[in-house]
Each structure stands twice: as structure tokens, then as C-alpha cells.
C-alpha positions as CSV (number, residue, x, y, z in Angstrom):
1,X,-7.0,-56.8,5.4
2,X,-3.9,-55.4,6.9
3,X,-2.5,-53.8,4.1
4,X,-5.6,-52.4,2.3
5,X,-5.9,-49.4,0.0
6,X,-8.0,-47.6,2.8
7,X,-5.5,-48.2,5.5
8,X,-2.9,-46.7,3.1
9,X,-4.9,-43.8,2.1
10,X,-5.8,-42.9,5.7
11,X,-2.4,-43.1,6.4
12,X,-1.2,-40.7,3.8
13,X,-4.2,-38.2,3.5
14,X,-6.0,-38.2,7.0
15,X,-2.9,-38.6,9.4
16,X,0.1,-36.8,7.1
17,X,2.6,-39.7,6.9
18,X,4.8,-39.3,4.1
19,X,5.0,-42.5,1.2
20,X,8.4,-43.5,2.8
21,X,6.9,-43.4,6.5
22,X,4.2,-45.8,5.5
23,X,6.4,-48.1,3.7
24,X,8.2,-48.7,7.1
25,X,5.3,-49.1,8.6
26,X,3.7,-51.7,6.5
27,X,6.6,-53.5,4.8
28,X,6.6,-52.2,1.4
29,X,8.5,-50.2,-1.0
30,X,7.6,-46.6,-1.5
31,X,7.0,-47.0,-5.2
32,X,4.7,-49.7,-4.0
33,X,2.7,-47.1,-1.7
34,X,2.8,-44.5,-4.8
35,X,0.8,-47.3,-6.7
36,X,-1.6,-48.3,-4.1
37,X,-2.4,-44.6,-3.9
38,X,-3.1,-44.0,-7.3
39,X,-4.9,-47.0,-7.9
40,X,-7.2,-45.8,-4.7
41,X,-8.0,-42.8,-7.0
42,X,-8.9,-44.7,-9.9
43,X,-11.2,-47.0,-8.3
44,X,-13.3,-44.5,-6.0
45,X,-11.8,-45.6,-2.8
46,X,-10.5,-41.9,-2.7
47,X,-12.3,-39.3,-3.6
48,X,-10.9,-35.2,-3.5
49,X,-13.1,-32.5,-3.2
50,X,-11.5,-29.0,-4.0
51,X,-12.8,-25.9,-2.8
52,X,-12.6,-23.6,-5.8
53,X,-14.1,-20.3,-4.0
54,X,-11.7,-17.7,-5.2
55,X,-10.2,-19.7,-8.3
56,X,-11.6,-20.1,-11.9
57,X,-9.8,-23.0,-13.6
58,X,-12.5,-22.9,-16.1
59,X,-12.5,-19.5,-16.8
60,X,-9.1,-19.3,-17.0
61,X,-9.3,-22.1,-19.2
62,X,-11.7,-21.0,-21.7
63,X,-9.9,-18.1,-22.2
64,X,-6.3,-19.3,-22.9
65,X,-8.4,-21.3,-25.4
66,X,-9.8,-18.0,-27.0
67,X,-6.2,-16.0,-26.4
68,X,-3.6,-19.0,-26.5
69,X,-0.5,-16.4,-26.4
70,X,-2.1,-14.9,-23.3
71,X,-2.1,-15.9,-19.6
72,X,-5.1,-15.1,-17.2
73,X,-5.4,-14.9,-13.9
74,X,-9.2,-14.6,-12.9
75,X,-10.0,-12.9,-9.1
76,X,-13.4,-13.1,-7.4
77,X,-15.4,-10.1,-8.1
78,X,-16.7,-10.3,-4.5
79,X,-20.0,-8.0,-4.5
80,X,-19.4,-6.9,-7.2
81,X,-18.7,-3.3,-6.5
82,X,-15.7,-1.4,-8.4
83,X,-14.2,-0.7,-4.8
84,X,-14.1,-4.5,-4.3
85,X,-13.2,-5.4,-7.7
86,X,-10.1,-3.1,-7.5
87,X,-9.1,-4.8,-4.1
88,X,-9.7,-8.4,-5.4
89,X,-7.3,-7.8,-8.6
90,X,-4.7,-5.8,-6.6
91,X,-4.3,-8.7,-4.2
92,X,-4.2,-11.2,-6.7
93,X,-1.7,-9.1,-9.4
94,X,0.6,-8.3,-6.2
95,X,0.6,-12.1,-5.3
96,X,1.5,-12.8,-9.1
97,X,4.3,-10.2,-9.2
98,X,6.1,-11.6,-5.9
99,X,5.9,-15.3,-7.3
100,X,6.1,-15.2,-10.7
101,X,8.3,-12.0,-11.6
102,X,12.1,-13.1,-10.9
103,X,14.2,-10.8,-8.5
104,X,16.6,-8.2,-10.0
105,X,14.0,-7.2,-12.9
106,X,13.2,-3.8,-14.0
107,X,9.4,-3.1,-13.6
108,X,8.1,-0.2,-15.6
109,X,4.9,1.2,-13.6
110,X,1.9,2.8,-15.0
111,X,-0.8,4.9,-13.1
112,X,-4.2,4.3,-11.5
113,X,-6.3,3.3,-8.9
114,X,-6.3,-0.5,-10.0
115,X,-2.3,-0.1,-9.7
116,X,-2.8,1.7,-6.7
117,X,-4.7,-0.8,-4.7
118,X,-2.1,-3.7,-6.0
119,X,0.7,-1.5,-4.4
120,X,-1.4,-1.5,-1.0
121,X,-2.0,-5.0,-1.3
122,X,1.3,-6.7,-0.6
123,X,4.0,-6.5,2.2
124,X,6.1,-9.3,0.8
125,X,10.0,-7.3,1.2
126,X,11.2,-10.3,-1.1
127,X,12.1,-8.6,-4.1
128,X,15.3,-6.2,-5.2
129,X,13.1,-4.6,-8.5
130,X,13.6,-1.4,-9.9
131,X,10.2,0.4,-10.4
132,X,10.1,2.8,-12.8
133,X,7.4,5.4,-13.9
134,X,6.8,5.1,-17.7
135,X,4.7,8.3,-17.7
136,X,4.7,11.6,-15.8
137,X,2.4,12.5,-13.2
138,X,-0.3,15.6,-12.9
139,X,0.4,18.2,-10.2
140,X,-2.2,18.3,-7.8
141,X,-5.0,16.1,-6.7
142,X,-5.1,12.2,-7.1
143,X,-0.8,12.0,-6.1
144,X,-1.6,8.4,-5.3
145,X,-2.5,6.9,-8.0
146,X,0.4,8.7,-10.4
147,X,3.0,6.5,-11.6
148,X,5.8,8.1,-9.3
149,X,3.7,7.3,-6.2
150,X,2.9,3.5,-7.0
151,X,6.2,3.2,-7.6
152,X,7.3,4.2,-4.6
153,X,4.7,2.3,-3.0
154,X,5.6,-1.0,-4.7
155,X,9.3,-0.3,-3.9
156,X,8.3,0.1,-0.1
157,X,6.4,-2.9,0.0
158,X,8.2,-5.6,-2.0
159,X,11.9,-3.9,-1.5
160,X,13.8,-2.6,-4.2
161,X,14.0,1.0,-5.4
162,X,12.0,3.3,-7.2
163,X,12.8,6.3,-9.9
164,X,11.1,9.0,-10.0
165,X,9.8,11.4,-13.2
166,X,9.4,15.1,-12.6
167,X,7.2,15.8,-15.5
168,X,3.5,16.2,-16.0
169,X,1.5,13.4,-17.7
170,X,0.1,15.2,-20.2
171,X,2.1,18.4,-22.0
172,X,0.2,21.4,-22.8
173,X,1.3,21.1,-26.5
174,X,3.2,18.2,-28.3
175,X,5.9,20.7,-28.6
176,X,6.3,21.1,-25.1
177,X,5.8,17.4,-24.5
178,X,8.9,16.9,-27.2
179,X,11.1,19.2,-25.1
180,X,10.2,17.7,-22.0
181,X,11.3,13.9,-23.0
182,X,14.3,15.4,-24.7
183,X,15.4,16.9,-21.4
184,X,18.4,14.9,-19.8
185,X,16.6,14.1,-16.3
186,X,13.5,12.6,-18.1
187,X,15.7,11.4,-21.2
188,X,17.3,9.4,-18.7
189,X,14.4,7.8,-16.8
190,X,12.5,7.0,-19.5
191,X,15.2,5.1,-21.2
192,X,15.3,3.0,-17.9
193,X,11.4,2.3,-18.4
194,X,12.0,1.6,-22.0
195,X,14.2,-0.9,-21.3
196,X,12.4,-2.8,-18.7
197,X,11.7,-6.6,-18.5
198,X,8.2,-5.9,-17.3
199,X,5.6,-3.7,-17.5
200,X,2.8,-3.1,-15.0
201,X,0.0,-1.1,-16.3
202,X,-3.8,-0.9,-16.6
203,X,-6.4,-0.3,-19.4
204,X,-9.5,1.5,-19.2
205,X,-12.5,3.4,-20.8
206,X,-12.0,6.9,-21.6
207,X,-15.4,8.3,-20.4
208,X,-16.2,5.9,-17.6
209,X,-16.7,7.6,-14.2
210,X,-14.5,5.3,-12.1
211,X,-11.3,5.8,-14.6
212,X,-8.3,7.9,-13.6
213,X,-8.9,10.5,-16.1
214,X,-12.2,11.3,-14.8
215,X,-10.9,11.5,-11.6
216,X,-8.0,13.9,-11.7
217,X,-9.3,15.9,-14.9
218,X,-6.2,16.5,-16.8
219,X,-8.3,16.5,-20.1
220,X,-10.4,19.8,-20.8
221,X,-14.3,19.2,-21.3
222,X,-13.5,20.1,-25.0
223,X,-10.7,17.3,-25.0
224,X,-12.7,14.5,-23.7
225,X,-15.5,15.3,-26.4
226,X,-13.1,15.4,-29.2
227,X,-12.0,11.8,-27.7
228,X,-15.8,10.9,-28.1
229,X,-16.1,12.4,-31.5
230,X,-12.9,9.9,-32.4
231,X,-15.1,6.9,-31.1
232,X,-12.3,5.8,-28.4
233,X,-13.2,2.9,-26.5
234,X,-9.9,1.5,-25.0
235,X,-7.2,3.8,-23.2
236,X,-3.9,2.4,-22.9
237,X,-2.5,4.6,-20.1
238,X,-3.1,7.9,-22.4
239,X,-0.1,6.2,-24.5
240,X,-2.7,5.3,-27.3
241,X,-6.4,5.3,-27.9
242,X,-8.4,2.9,-29.8
243,X,-11.6,2.7,-31.0
244,X,-14.5,0.2,-30.9
245,X,-12.6,-2.0,-34.1
246,X,-9.2,-2.0,-32.6
247,X,-8.3,1.5,-34.9
248,X,-5.8,3.7,-33.0
249,X,-7.5,7.3,-32.5
250,X,-7.2,10.5,-30.5
251,X,-3.7,11.2,-31.7
252,X,-3.9,14.9,-31.1
253,X,-4.0,13.9,-27.2
254,X,-2.0,11.2,-27.2
255,X,1.0,12.9,-28.6
256,X,0.8,15.2,-25.9
257,X,1.7,12.6,-23.3
258,X,4.8,12.4,-21.6
259,X,6.0,8.8,-21.1
260,X,7.5,6.3,-23.4
261,X,6.2,5.8,-26.7
262,X,3.5,3.3,-27.2
263,X,6.1,1.1,-29.4
264,X,8.3,1.3,-26.3
265,X,5.7,-0.2,-24.0
266,X,4.9,-2.9,-26.3
267,X,8.0,-4.0,-26.9
268,X,8.5,-4.6,-23.0
269,X,9.1,-8.5,-23.1
270,X,6.3,-9.0,-19.9
271,X,3.3,-6.9,-20.1
272,X,1.0,-7.6,-16.9
273,X,-2.1,-6.1,-17.0
274,X,-4.5,-5.6,-13.9
275,X,-7.8,-5.0,-14.9
276,X,-11.4,-5.6,-14.4
277,X,-14.8,-4.2,-13.7
278,X,-18.0,-3.6,-16.2
279,X,-16.9,0.0,-17.3
280,X,-13.4,-1.5,-18.6
281,X,-14.9,-4.9,-20.1
282,X,-14.9,-3.5,-24.2
283,X,-11.3,-1.8,-23.3
284,X,-10.0,-5.0,-22.4
285,X,-11.2,-7.0,-25.3
286,X,-9.9,-4.6,-27.7
287,X,-6.7,-4.6,-26.0
288,X,-6.3,-8.6,-25.9
289,X,-7.7,-8.2,-29.2
290,X,-4.6,-6.6,-30.4
291,X,-2.4,-8.6,-28.6
292,X,-1.1,-5.7,-26.1
293,X,-1.2,-7.9,-23.1
294,X,1.0,-11.0,-22.0
295,X,-0.3,-11.5,-18.3
296,X,-4.3,-10.5,-17.5
297,X,-5.3,-10.5,-14.1
298,X,-9.2,-9.6,-14.1
299,X,-12.4,-10.6,-12.3
300,X,-14.6,-13.7,-12.7
301,X,-17.4,-11.3,-14.1
302,X,-15.4,-9.9,-16.6
303,X,-13.7,-13.2,-17.9
304,X,-17.3,-14.4,-18.5
305,X,-18.0,-11.3,-20.4
306,X,-14.8,-12.1,-22.7
307,X,-15.8,-15.5,-22.9
308,X,-19.3,-14.6,-24.4
């Protein structure tokens, strides 16, 4: 049989011909060719196999059913190490930022090693975004994980420009914090961050050894112990802490954070959170339960934990 479903399917799938090209060759209309191809899928003449390596539709679908107001993008946890998970999430989140966030928007940027990986994993130079630190940066060690550095890195890699905020992430007292955020240079930058269309931040466990808090050490041991006594289990970039049931805690420390307010962060229309790894499982679950995330980019092991 000259005009058989197998012949048409071979021409379309194996030879790469368009439906119109096939129609011209066999003397049929393009609509008829389309119907033959559809029927070939139905009756089993054509069987399509998809390699799902690195793509987890069942996990993303399950999470969307559990948290219907959140979009989920699940990355491969690779060998399961913290470094590999952050690299994988960084690549995936950077790709999401390039392809799903419109040009010309303002992006308020948090801090941390996961966001640093995001900035290092793309070099598209296709955007015209403004990247704005939403929190200050500590002087001293770990400068590459602070919001200023990450904003500049994203601007360099993606195209666009970055603003800077010359202030510590955490002031010594609430009074000093209030004076800093009221000063004109910081006030203007924080106003830009608060008016951003997109927020890019991670969440963490206050006591995990992989967190930015632990690496930089900007809290004293007594202050960390106070957070522990308060039952802190979820850290939203030091703007707010929550315990295991989602109740705010640690206000003595969060009130000293030199940043936009938590309310301003939560009011930003699109909140993208790249976060994963075993240490962050509980914290991510708390943030999702509180409705603080619009897009979660995470690893498959974390996704399975959230669905358990």
C-alpha cells in the first residue's frame, strides 16, 4: 500500500519532512496527513518514547496538586551532595529566569550559595533587567554570596544592570538598623527593591551547616542559641523566621536586618525560590505552607519529601 500510515509516519518522524511536504508527495491535503498521523498514534503504528532523565513530570504534577497556587520546577539531585544539588538547581533556575521572566523587569535579589550558583550557571546576555539587592551585605568573608555580589553577577551574565546597597546585612541594634534604612542612599535602593516585579530568594534552616548564616557567622553563638530556643525552623533570608508550625519567631534578630520588610517581600508579584537539599526540607515545607513562594525550583529528593 503506497499511502499507508507507516509510510507517512516514517516520512514525518524519521525523514523529518513537514506535513505539507508529505501531502505534496503523496497527493493528499495537509489536514488529511495530520489525521493519518494522529490515528497512527492511536492505533499503535507510532509509539513515542520520551527519555525523562532530568525531567520529573509526575513529581511536578503531584506537587501542583498539593500546592495549587505554586509552580514547581524539579531538577535532578545528581549524586545527592549539597554542591551537586545547588549546581543543578542553579542551572535550572537560571534557565527559568531567562525563558519565563520578561525583559525589562526589576528583580529584587536575596543572598546565599544557591543564588550564587544561579548567577554562575548562565551567560545568555539576552535580558535587560535591573537586579536590586533586597538586603545588605556583610563586610568581610563570603562576599560572593551577598546580595550586592549576586545582583552584579546576574547583571553581567544576563545583561542589564545592578544597583548596590552599602550596608551590613544585620545591624548591631534595631535602632541602628532603623537609622540605616532611613538614610537616603539605602532608602532609595530599598524602595526600588520593594517595587520590583520579581523576587529571587532562597530559604534555609537556621542551624544547618550548609547555610549562609553558618558560613559567614554574622550572628554570635548566643544569638544563634536564642534562635534555637525560639524554635526557629525556617529562615526567609533573615527577614523573618518561623517555627515548625509556621509561627513567626526570632523577632529580636529579624528586626535588625537591613532590608526591605517581610511584608514588602511577600507583596512582590512573582516570588521565585531556588532551594533544595535535605537540610532545607522542613524549611521549604513551612514556606510553602505559609504561601510565601510562587515558583519553587528544587531537586527531586526534596520534591519526594514534600509529597510524602
